[in-house]
MIDOSE-1310 file (N, C-alpha, C; in nm, 2 decimals, decimal comma, always signed):
residues 250
xxxx	+0,07/-0,12/+0,01/-0,01/-0,02/+0,01/+0,09/+0,12/-0,01; +0,17/+0,12/+0,08/+0,28/+0,24/+0,08/+0,35/+0,27/-0,04; +0,40/+0,16/-0,11/+0,46/+0,17/-0,26/+0,36/+0,23/-0,36; +0,23/+0,18/-0,33/+0,14/+0,25/-0,44/+0,10/+0,38/-0,41
xxxx	+0,10/+0,42/-0,28/+0,07/+0,56/-0,26/+0,21/+0,64/-0,32; +0,32/+0,58/-0,31/+0,45/+0,66/-0,36/+0,44/+0,65/-0,51; +0,36/+0,59/-0,59/+0,35/+0,59/-0,74/+0,43/+0,47/-0,79; +0,49/+0,37/-0,71/+0,57/+0,26/-0,75/+0,47/+0,14/-0,78
xxxx	+0,40/+0,15/-0,89/+0,31/+0,05/-0,93/+0,38/-0,09/-0,94; +0,46/-0,08/-1,02/+0,56/-0,22/-1,03/+0,59/-0,29/-0,89; +0,65/-0,21/-0,81/+0,69/-0,24/-0,68/+0,58/-0,29/-0,60; +0,48/-0,21/-0,60/+0,35/-0,25/-0,52/+0,30/-0,39/-0,57
xxxx	+0,29/-0,41/-0,69/+0,24/-0,54/-0,76/+0,35/-0,66/-0,71; +0,45/-0,64/-0,70/+0,55/-0,75/-0,66/+0,52/-0,80/-0,51; +0,49/-0,66/-0,44/+0,46/-0,70/-0,28/+0,31/-0,78/-0,27; +0,23/-0,73/-0,34/+0,10/-0,78/-0,33/+0,08/-0,93/-0,37
xxxx	+0,18/-0,96/-0,49/+0,20/-1,10/-0,52/+0,26/-1,19/-0,41; +0,34/-1,13/-0,34/+0,41/-1,20/-0,22/+0,30/-1,22/-0,11; +0,21/-1,12/-0,10/+0,10/-1,14/+0,01/+0,02/-1,25/-0,04; -0,01/-1,26/-0,17/-0,11/-1,35/-0,21/-0,05/-1,50/-0,17
xxxx	+0,07/-1,52/-0,20/+0,13/-1,63/-0,17/+0,10/-1,70/-0,03; +0,09/-1,59/+0,06/+0,07/-1,62/+0,19/-0,08/-1,65/+0,22; -0,16/-1,56/+0,17/-0,32/-1,57/+0,18/-0,37/-1,56/+0,04; -0,37/-1,69/-0,02/-0,44/-1,69/-0,16/-0,59/-1,69/-0,16
xxxx	-0,66/-1,68/-0,05/-0,81/-1,68/-0,04/-0,84/-1,53/-0,02; -0,75/-1,45/-0,02/-0,79/-1,29/+0,00/-0,83/-1,23/-0,13; -0,96/-1,20/-0,16/-0,99/-1,17/-0,29/-0,94/-1,01/-0,31; -0,98/-0,93/-0,20/-0,93/-0,79/-0,23/-0,79/-0,78/-0,28
xxxx	-0,70/-0,87/-0,25/-0,55/-0,86/-0,29/-0,54/-0,92/-0,44; -0,63/-1,03/-0,48/-0,65/-1,04/-0,64/-0,69/-0,91/-0,68; -0,79/-0,86/-0,64/-0,86/-0,74/-0,70/-0,75/-0,63/-0,72; -0,67/-0,61/-0,62/-0,57/-0,51/-0,64/-0,46/-0,54/-0,74
xxxx	-0,41/-0,66/-0,76/-0,32/-0,70/-0,88/-0,39/-0,69/-0,99; -0,51/-0,73/-1,01/-0,56/-0,73/-1,15/-0,60/-0,57/-1,18; -0,61/-0,48/-1,10/-0,61/-0,35/-1,11/-0,48/-0,28/-1,16; -0,37/-0,34/-1,09/-0,25/-0,27/-1,13/-0,19/-0,34/-1,26
xxxx	-0,24/-0,48/-1,30/-0,20/-0,53/-1,42/-0,26/-0,45/-1,53; -0,41/-0,39/-1,50/-0,46/-0,31/-1,61/-0,39/-0,18/-1,62; -0,34/-0,12/-1,53/-0,28/+0,02/-1,51/-0,16/+0,00/-1,57; -0,08/-0,11/-1,58/+0,06/-0,13/-1,63/+0,04/-0,18/-1,77
xxxx	-0,06/-0,20/-1,83/-0,08/-0,26/-1,95/-0,04/-0,40/-1,97; -0,01/-0,50/-1,86/+0,04/-0,62/-1,87/-0,06/-0,72/-1,90; -0,11/-0,73/-2,02/-0,24/-0,80/-2,05/-0,20/-0,94/-2,05; -0,09/-0,99/-2,07/-0,07/-1,13/-2,07/-0,05/-1,19/-1,93
xxxx	+0,00/-1,11/-1,84/+0,00/-1,14/-1,68/-0,15/-1,14/-1,63; -0,23/-1,06/-1,70/-0,36/-1,03/-1,65/-0,44/-1,16/-1,70; -0,44/-1,21/-1,82/-0,50/-1,33/-1,85/-0,48/-1,45/-1,74; -0,34/-1,45/-1,72/-0,31/-1,56/-1,62/-0,36/-1,55/-1,49
xxxx	-0,36/-1,41/-1,42/-0,39/-1,41/-1,31/-0,52/-1,39/-1,28; -0,60/-1,35/-1,37/-0,76/-1,33/-1,38/-0,82/-1,46/-1,38; -0,74/-1,56/-1,46/-0,78/-1,68/-1,47/-0,77/-1,76/-1,33; -0,67/-1,77/-1,25/-0,64/-1,81/-1,14/-0,74/-1,77/-1,03
xxxx	-0,79/-1,62/-1,05/-0,87/-1,58/-0,95/-1,01/-1,63/-0,98; -1,04/-1,65/-1,11/-1,19/-1,71/-1,14/-1,18/-1,87/-1,09; -1,08/-1,93/-1,08/-1,06/-2,07/-1,03/-1,09/-2,08/-0,89; -1,05/-1,96/-0,83/-1,07/-1,94/-0,67/-1,20/-1,89/-0,62
xxxx	-1,26/-1,78/-0,72/-1,39/-1,73/-0,70/-1,47/-1,73/-0,84; -1,53/-1,83/-0,87/-1,59/-1,85/-1,00/-1,73/-1,78/-1,00; -1,77/-1,74/-0,88/-1,90/-1,66/-0,89/-1,88/-1,50/-0,90; -1,77/-1,46/-0,88/-1,73/-1,31/-0,87/-1,72/-1,26/-1,02
xxxx	-1,80/-1,17/-1,05/-1,79/-1,12/-1,19/-1,67/-1,03/-1,24; -1,59/-0,98/-1,14/-1,49/-0,89/-1,18/-1,37/-0,96/-1,26; -1,32/-1,07/-1,19/-1,22/-1,14/-1,26/-1,25/-1,16/-1,42; -1,37/-1,18/-1,45/-1,42/-1,22/-1,58/-1,37/-1,07/-1,67
xxxx	-1,43/-0,97/-1,61/-1,41/-0,84/-1,68/-1,27/-0,81/-1,71; -1,18/-0,83/-1,61/-1,03/-0,79/-1,65/-0,98/-0,89/-1,72; -1,03/-1,01/-1,72/-0,97/-1,12/-1,81/-1,02/-1,09/-1,96; -1,15/-1,05/-1,97/-1,21/-1,02/-2,11/-1,15/-0,91/-2,17
xxxx	-1,11/-0,80/-2,09/-1,06/-0,68/-2,14/-0,90/-0,71/-2,17; -0,82/-0,77/-2,09/-0,69/-0,84/-2,15/-0,71/-0,91/-2,26; -0,79/-1,00/-2,29/-0,79/-1,08/-2,41/-0,81/-0,99/-2,54; -0,91/-0,90/-2,53/-0,93/-0,82/-2,63/-0,80/-0,72/-2,66
xxxx	-0,76/-0,67/-2,56/-0,63/-0,59/-2,58/-0,52/-0,68/-2,66; -0,51/-0,81/-2,65/-0,42/-0,90/-2,72/-0,47/-0,96/-2,86; -0,59/-0,91/-2,88/-0,66/-0,93/-3,01/-0,70/-1,10/-3,01; -0,75/-1,13/-2,90/-0,79/-1,27/-2,88/-0,93/-1,25/-2,85
xxxx	-1,03/-1,21/-2,97/-1,16/-1,15/-2,96/-1,25/-1,27/-2,91; -1,22/-1,40/-2,97/-1,35/-1,50/-2,91/-1,34/-1,53/-2,76; -1,20/-1,52/-2,71/-1,19/-1,53/-2,56/-1,23/-1,44/-2,48; -1,22/-1,31/-2,53/-1,26/-1,18/-2,48/-1,41/-1,20/-2,47
xxxx	-1,48/-1,22/-2,57/-1,61/-1,22/-2,55/-1,68/-1,31/-2,48; -1,62/-1,45/-2,48/-1,67/-1,56/-2,39/-1,66/-1,52/-2,23; -1,53/-1,45/-2,21/-1,52/-1,42/-2,08/-1,61/-1,30/-2,02; -1,64/-1,21/-2,12/-1,72/-1,08/-2,10/-1,87/-1,13/-2,08
xxxx	-1,91/-1,22/-2,15/-2,06/-1,27/-2,14/-2,07/-1,35/-2,02; -1,97/-1,42/-1,98/-1,96/-1,53/-1,87/-1,99/-1,42/-1,74; -1,89/-1,32/-1,75/-1,89/-1,22/-1,62/-2,03/-1,15/-1,62; -2,08/-1,12/-1,71/-2,20/-1,02/-1,72/-2,31/-1,10/-1,67
xxxx	-2,31/-1,23/-1,70/-2,43/-1,30/-1,65/-2,43/-1,34/-1,50; -2,31/-1,28/-1,42/-2,28/-1,35/-1,29/-2,33/-1,20/-1,20; -2,35/-1,08/-1,26/-2,36/-0,97/-1,20/-2,52/-0,96/-1,16; -2,52/-0,92/-1,02/-2,66/-0,91/-0,96/-2,69/-0,78/-0,90
xxxx	-2,79/-0,72/-0,94/-2,82/-0,58/-0,88/-2,71/-0,47/-0,87; -2,64/-0,48/-0,99/-2,53/-0,37/-0,98/-2,52/-0,31/-1,13; -2,60/-0,22/-1,16/-2,61/-0,15/-1,29/-2,49/-0,09/-1,33; -2,40/-0,02/-1,25/-2,26/+0,04/-1,30/-2,17/-0,07/-1,36
xxxx	-2,17/-0,18/-1,27/-2,09/-0,30/-1,32/-2,14/-0,37/-1,46; -2,28/-0,39/-1,45/-2,32/-0,44/-1,58/-2,31/-0,35/-1,69; -2,33/-0,23/-1,67/-2,29/-0,13/-1,78/-2,15/-0,13/-1,82; -2,04/-0,15/-1,74/-1,90/-0,17/-1,78/-1,89/-0,31/-1,86
xxxx	-1,97/-0,40/-1,82/-1,96/-0,53/-1,89/-1,99/-0,49/-2,06; -2,12/-0,42/-2,04/-2,16/-0,41/-2,17/-2,07/-0,33/-2,27; -2,02/-0,23/-2,22/-1,93/-0,13/-2,27/-1,80/-0,21/-2,31; -1,74/-0,30/-2,23/-1,63/-0,38/-2,28/-1,65/-0,47/-2,40
xxxx	-1,78/-0,52/-2,37/-1,83/-0,60/-2,50/-1,85/-0,52/-2,62; -1,89/-0,41/-2,62/-1,90/-0,31/-2,72/-1,75/-0,32/-2,81; -1,65/-0,27/-2,71/-1,53/-0,27/-2,75/-1,46/-0,40/-2,82; -1,52/-0,53/-2,74/-1,45/-0,66/-2,80/-1,52/-0,68/-2,94
xxxx	-1,65/-0,66/-2,94/-1,72/-0,70/-3,08/-1,69/-0,59/-3,17; -1,64/-0,49/-3,15/-1,60/-0,39/-3,26/-1,45/-0,44/-3,29; -1,36/-0,47/-3,19/-1,24/-0,52/-3,24/-1,25/-0,66/-3,34; -1,36/-0,75/-3,30/-1,38/-0,85/-3,39/-1,45/-0,85/-3,50
xxxx	-1,49/-0,70/-3,53/-1,55/-0,67/-3,65/-1,70/-0,74/-3,66; -1,75/-0,74/-3,54/-1,91/-0,77/-3,54/-1,99/-0,63/-3,49; -1,98/-0,56/-3,59/-2,02/-0,41/-3,57/-2,17/-0,42/-3,52; -2,27/-0,48/-3,56/-2,41/-0,47/-3,51/-2,42/-0,51/-3,36
xxxx	-2,34/-0,63/-3,32/-2,34/-0,65/-3,17/-2,27/-0,57/-3,09; -2,16/-0,49/-3,16/-2,10/-0,38/-3,07/-2,19/-0,26/-3,07; -2,28/-0,23/-3,15/-2,36/-0,11/-3,15/-2,46/-0,16/-3,02; -2,52/-0,27/-3,03/-2,62/-0,32/-2,95/-2,57/-0,31/-2,80
xxxx	-2,44/-0,37/-2,80/-2,38/-0,37/-2,66/-2,36/-0,21/-2,60; -2,31/-0,13/-2,69/-2,28/+0,00/-2,65/-2,42/+0,07/-2,60; -2,54/+0,05/-2,69/-2,67/+0,09/-2,65/-2,70/+0,06/-2,50; -2,68/-0,07/-2,49/-2,73/-0,13/-2,34/-2,64/-0,07/-2,23
xxxx	-2,52/-0,03/-2,27/-2,44/+0,03/-2,15/-2,49/+0,17/-2,13; -2,53/+0,24/-2,22/-2,57/+0,37/-2,22/-2,71/+0,39/-2,16; -2,80/+0,28/-2,19/-2,93/+0,27/-2,13/-2,89/+0,26/-1,97; -2,80/+0,22/-1,92/-2,77/+0,18/-1,79/-2,71/+0,30/-1,73
xxxx	-2,62/+0,35/-1,79/-2,53/+0,46/-1,77/-2,51/+0,57/-1,86; -2,60/+0,65/-1,89/-2,61/+0,72/-2,00/-2,50/+0,85/-2,01; -2,44/+0,87/-1,89/-2,35/+0,99/-1,89/-2,21/+0,94/-1,85; -2,18/+0,81/-1,92/-2,04/+0,76/-1,89/-1,96/+0,80/-1,99
xxxx	-1,86/+0,90/-1,96/-1,80/+0,96/-2,06/-1,71/+0,87/-2,17; -1,65/+0,78/-2,10/-1,54/+0,68/-2,19/-1,65/+0,61/-2,27; -1,75/+0,55/-2,23/-1,86/+0,48/-2,31/-1,89/+0,57/-2,42; -1,93/+0,70/-2,40/-1,97/+0,78/-2,50/-1,86/+0,80/-2,60
xxxx	-1,77/+0,83/-2,55/-1,63/+0,87/-2,65/-1,60/+0,74/-2,74; -1,59/+0,62/-2,68/-1,54/+0,52/-2,75/-1,65/+0,46/-2,87; -1,77/+0,48/-2,82/-1,88/+0,44/-2,91/-1,89/+0,54/-3,02; -1,89/+0,69/-2,99/-1,87/+0,78/-3,09/-1,76/+0,77/-3,20
xxxx	-1,64/+0,72/-3,15/-1,54/+0,72/-3,21/-1,54/+0,60/-3,32; -1,58/+0,48/-3,29/-1,60/+0,37/-3,36/-1,70/+0,39/-3,47; -1,82/+0,47/-3,43/-1,91/+0,49/-3,54/-1,84/+0,61/-3,64; -1,77/+0,68/-3,61/-1,70/+0,77/-3,69/-1,61/+0,71/-3,78
xxxx	-1,54/+0,62/-3,73/-1,44/+0,55/-3,82/-1,50/+0,46/-3,93; -1,63/+0,43/-3,88/-1,72/+0,34/-3,99/-1,78/+0,43/-4,07; -1,79/+0,56/-4,02/-1,89/+0,68/-4,12/-2,03/+0,65/-4,10; -2,06/+0,58/-3,98/-2,21/+0,56/-3,98/-2,28/+0,62/-3,85
xxxx	-2,40/+0,66/-3,86/-2,48/+0,71/-3,76/-2,41/+0,86/-3,70; -2,36/+0,93/-3,80/-2,27/+1,04/-3,75/-2,33/+1,15/-3,65; -2,45/+1,18/-3,67/-2,52/+1,28/-3,61/-2,55/+1,20/-3,46; -2,55/+1,09/-3,45/-2,56/+1,03/-3,30/-2,42/+1,03/-3,26
xxxx	-2,32/+1,00/-3,33/-2,18/+1,03/-3,27/-2,14/+1,15/-3,23; -2,19/+1,25/-3,32/-2,14/+1,41/-3,27/-2,23/+1,41/-3,13; -2,35/+1,38/-3,10/-2,42/+1,42/-2,98/-2,32/+1,35/-2,86; -2,31/+1,22/-2,88/-2,24/+1,15/-2,78/-2,10/+1,20/-2,75
xxxx	-2,02/+1,24/-2,87/-1,88/+1,29/-2,83/-1,90/+1,43/-2,78; -1,99/+1,51/-2,81/-2,01/+1,64/-2,75/-2,02/+1,63/-2,61; -2,12/+1,52/-2,58/-2,15/+1,51/-2,45/-2,03/+1,48/-2,35; -1,95/+1,38/-2,41/-1,82/+1,33/-2,34/-1,74/+1,44/-2,30
xxxx	-1,73/+1,53/-2,39/-1,65/+1,65/-2,37/-1,71/+1,76/-2,28; -1,84/+1,74/-2,26/-1,90/+1,85/-2,15/-1,89/+1,76/-2,03; -1,90/+1,62/-2,00/-1,86/+1,55/-1,88/-1,72/+1,54/-1,84; -1,63/+1,56/-1,93/-1,48/+1,53/-1,89/-1,41/+1,63/-1,97
xxxx	-1,41/+1,77/-1,95/-1,35/+1,86/-2,04/-1,20/+1,84/-2,04; -1,14/+1,89/-2,14/-0,99/+1,89/-2,16/-0,92/+1,75/-2,18; -0,98/+1,65/-2,19/-0,93/+1,52/-2,23/-0,88/+1,51/-2,39; -0,77/+1,50/-2,40/-0,73/+1,51/-2,54/-0,78/+1,40/-2,64
xxxx	-0,80/+1,28/-2,57/-0,88/+1,17/-2,65/-0,98/+1,19/-2,69; -1,07/+1,26/-2,59/-1,22/+1,31/-2,62/-1,24/+1,41/-2,73; -1,13/+1,49/-2,72/-1,12/+1,61/-2,83/-1,10/+1,56/-2,95; -1,00/+1,47/-2,95/-0,96/+1,39/-3,08/-1,09/+1,33/-3,14
xxxx	-1,15/+1,26/-3,07/-1,28/+1,21/-3,10/-1,36/+1,30/-3,16; -1,39/+1,40/-3,10/-1,51/+1,51/-3,15/-1,44/+1,57/-3,28; -1,32/+1,60/-3,29/-1,27/+1,65/-3,41/-1,29/+1,56/-3,52; -1,27/+1,43/-3,50/-1,28/+1,34/-3,61/-1,42/+1,32/-3,64
xxxx	-1,53/+1,31/-3,56/-1,67/+1,31/-3,59/-1,69/+1,44/-3,66; -1,64/+1,55/-3,65/-1,69/+1,67/-3,71/-1,63/+1,68/-3,85; -1,51/+1,61/-3,85/-1,44/+1,58/-3,98/-1,53/+1,50/-4,07; -1,57/+1,39/-4,03/-1,65/+1,30/-4,11/-1,78/+1,37/-4,14
xxxx	-1,82/+1,46/-4,07/-1,95/+1,53/-4,11/-1,91/+1,66/-4,21; -1,78/+1,65/-4,23/-1,73/+1,77/-4,32/-1,73/+1,91/-4,26; -1,74/+1,94/-4,13/-1,74/+2,05/-4,07/-1,60/+2,09/-4,05; -1,52/+2,12/-4,13/-1,36/+2,11/-4,14/-1,32/+2,23/-4,05
xxxx	-1,39/+2,32/-4,04/-1,31/+2,44/-3,96/-1,34/+2,40/-3,82; -1,47/+2,36/-3,76/-1,47/+2,32/-3,64/-1,38/+2,19/-3,59; -1,37/+2,11/-3,69/-1,29/+1,98/-3,66/-1,14/+2,03/-3,64; -1,10/+2,12/-3,72/-0,96/+2,18/-3,69/-0,96/+2,25/-3,55
xxxx	-1,03/+2,32/-3,52/-1,05/+2,39/-3,37/-1,03/+2,29/-3,28; -1,10/+2,19/-3,28/-1,09/+2,09/-3,17/-0,98/+1,99/-3,16; -0,92/+1,96/-3,29/-0,81/+1,90/-3,30/-0,66/+1,96/-3,25; -0,68/+2,11/-3,26/-0,57/+2,18/-3,21/-0,58/+2,21/-3,06
xxxx	-0,71/+2,19/-3,01/-0,71/+2,17/-2,86/-0,67/+2,05/-2,82; -0,70/+1,93/-2,89/-0,63/+1,80/-2,83/-0,50/+1,80/-2,86; -0,43/+1,86/-2,95/-0,28/+1,87/-2,94/-0,23/+1,95/-2,83; -0,29/+2,07/-2,83/-0,24/+2,16/-2,72/-0,25/+2,10/-2,58
xxxx	-0,35/+2,01/-2,56/-0,37/+1,95/-2,43/-0,28/+1,82/-2,41; -0,22/+1,78/-2,51/-0,13/+1,64/-2,51/+0,01/+1,70/-2,46; +0,06/+1,61/-2,37/+0,22/+1,65/-2,36/+0,31/+1,61/-2,46; +0,25/+1,50/-2,54/+0,34/+1,45/-2,66/+0,22/+1,38/-2,75
xxxx	+0,16/+1,46/-2,83/+0,05/+1,40/-2,92/+0,12/+1,28/-2,99; +0,02/+1,17/-2,98/+0,06/+1,05/-3,07/+0,03/+1,04/-3,21; +0,07/+0,96/-3,27/+0,07/+0,93/-3,43/-0,07/+0,94/-3,48; -0,17/+0,88/-3,40/-0,30/+0,89/-3,47/-0,35/+1,03/-3,44
xxxx	-0,33/+1,11/-3,35/-0,38/+1,25/-3,33/-0,32/+1,34/-3,44; -0,18/+1,33/-3,46/-0,11/+1,39/-3,55/-0,15/+1,34/-3,72; -0,18/+1,23/-3,72/-0,24/+1,18/-3,88/-0,38/+1,24/-3,88; -0,46/+1,24/-3,78/-0,59/+1,33/-3,81/-0,59/+1,47/-3,83
xxxx	-0,50/+1,54/-3,76/-0,49/+1,67/-3,78/-0,42/+1,70/-3,93; -0,34/+1,61/-3,99/-0,31/+1,62/-4,11/-0,40/+1,60/-4,23; -0,49/+1,51/-4,19/-0,61/+1,49/-4,28/-0,70/+1,60/-4,29; -0,72/+1,67/-4,17/-0,80/+1,80/-4,17/-0,73/+1,91/-4,23
xxxx	-0,61/+1,93/-4,22/-0,54/+2,02/-4,30/-0,53/+2,00/-4,43; -0,54/+1,88/-4,50/-0,54/+1,83/-4,62/-0,66/+1,88/-4,68; -0,77/+1,86/-4,61/-0,91/+1,89/-4,68/-0,93/+2,04/-4,67; -0,87/+2,12/-4,59/-0,87/+2,26/-4,61/-0,77/+2,32/-4,70
xxxx	-0,70/+2,22/-4,77/-0,63/+2,28/-4,89/-0,48/+2,30/-4,85; -0,45/+2,28/-4,71/-0,31/+2,31/-4,67/-0,24/+2,18/-4,68; -0,20/+2,16/-4,81/-0,13/+2,02/-4,83/+0,01/+1,99/-4,78; +0,08/+2,11/-4,78/+0,21/+2,12/-4,73/+0,23/+2,09/-4,59
xxxx	+0,15/+2,15/-4,53/+0,13/+2,15/-4,36/+0,08/+1,99/-4,34; -0,02/+1,94/-4,41/-0,06/+1,82/-4,38/+0,05/+1,71/-4,40; +0,12/+1,73/-4,49/+0,22/+1,64/-4,52/+0,33/+1,64/-4,39; +0,37/+1,75/-4,33/+0,43/+1,76/-4,22/+0,38/+1,69/-4,11
xxxx	+0,26/+1,70/-4,08/+0,18/+1,62/-3,97/+0,20/+1,48/-3,98; +0,17/+1,43/-4,10/+0,17/+1,29/-4,15/+0,31/+1,23/-4,11; +0,42/+1,30/-4,15/+0,55/+1,28/-4,14/+0,57/+1,26/-3,98; +0,54/+1,35/-3,90/+0,56/+1,35/-3,76/+0,48/+1,23/-3,72
xxxx	+0,36/+1,20/-3,77/+0,28/+1,09/-3,71/+0,34/+0,95/-3,73; +0,41/+0,94/-3,85/+0,49/+0,82/-3,86/+0,59/+0,81/-3,77; +0,67/+0,92/-3,75/+0,79/+0,90/-3,65/+0,74/+0,85/-3,51; +0,63/+0,91/-3,47/+0,56/+0,89/-3,33/+0,53/+0,76/-3,31
xxxx	+0,46/+0,71/-3,42/+0,40/+0,56/-3,40/+0,25/+0,58/-3,37; +0,18/+0,47/-3,41/+0,04/+0,48/-3,36/-0,04/+0,53/-3,49; +0,00/+0,55/-3,59/-0,06/+0,61/-3,73/-0,12/+0,48/-3,78; -0,23/+0,52/-3,87/-0,29/+0,40/-3,95/-0,20/+0,34/-4,05
xxxx	-0,24/+0,24/-4,11/-0,16/+0,15/-4,21/-0,14/+0,25/-4,34; -0,24/+0,34/-4,35/-0,23/+0,42/-4,49/-0,13/+0,54/-4,47; -0,04/+0,56/-4,36/+0,03/+0,66/-4,33/+0,15/+0,68/-4,45; +0,20/+0,56/-4,47/+0,30/+0,56/-4,59/+0,26/+0,61/-4,70
xxxx	+0,14/+0,55/-4,75/+0,06/+0,61/-4,89/+0,05/+0,76/-4,89; -0,01/+0,81/-4,78/-0,04/+0,94/-4,76/+0,09/+1,02/-4,78; +0,21/+0,98/-4,71/+0,33/+1,05/-4,74/+0,38/+1,04/-4,89; +0,38/+0,91/-4,93/+0,42/+0,89/-5,08/+0,36/+0,95/-5,17
xxxx	+0,22/+0,95/-5,17/+0,15/+1,04/-5,26/+0,11/+1,16/-5,25; +0,14/+1,22/-5,11/+0,10/+1,36/-5,10/-0,04/+1,39/-5,08; -0,14/+1,27/-5,05/-0,27/+1,31/-5,04/-0,34/+1,22/-4,95; -0,45/+1,24/-4,91/-0,53/+1,16/-4,81/-0,58/+1,04/-4,88
xx	-0,58/+0,94/-4,81/-0,63/+0,81/-4,87/-0,69/+0,75/-4,75; -0,81/+0,68/-4,76/-0,87/+0,59/-4,66/-0,78/+0,46/-4,64
């Protein structure tokens, strides 16, 4: 606990694991380790440790949630969906947790390209928690990427920015939705907010900014952003073509 308060997440996880060797039946320790795995982005450890927790506490829904999220991040879509559905069905009288399962299923189904099921899952999550900014943002972004239900995406993204102002990822989503709606001036304004709010903008954000600049006729500036996006990492698979051809491609 002291290490965690000092910000030493790795060290804290090591000590919690030692504590678990002494008292493996302490669910709060399992829960703390799974939370730290999520924080560290250690998805492979998460799958193993969440599975161990499920063996010990098969009727507790939370380990299934952590395991499902980890599988999804590792691209193991079928395992992710299986775990999330199993955990969702164990939740009793806890709407926020049920909503979290539906939201995570929305993510998993989207990654698996099962878009109809993804939309349905996100709708169910929002029916339970209509003002969850993360769900609103993620659902809006996935709709914008597909170029569908853009008016709905705009409403959701706008609301997420009202609920959690100053978040670069939410601002980026809103800019991209506006871009898809061909509201390029507004899109540029929001993208510049996102860049200003980021300590180090990632490749996806810079690529989006380049796309907006290109549609506004500023092709030289767009090319600069695309080159920076490639250097930073995280840009789309189309980034090399954009740079080579000097134009925006899907």
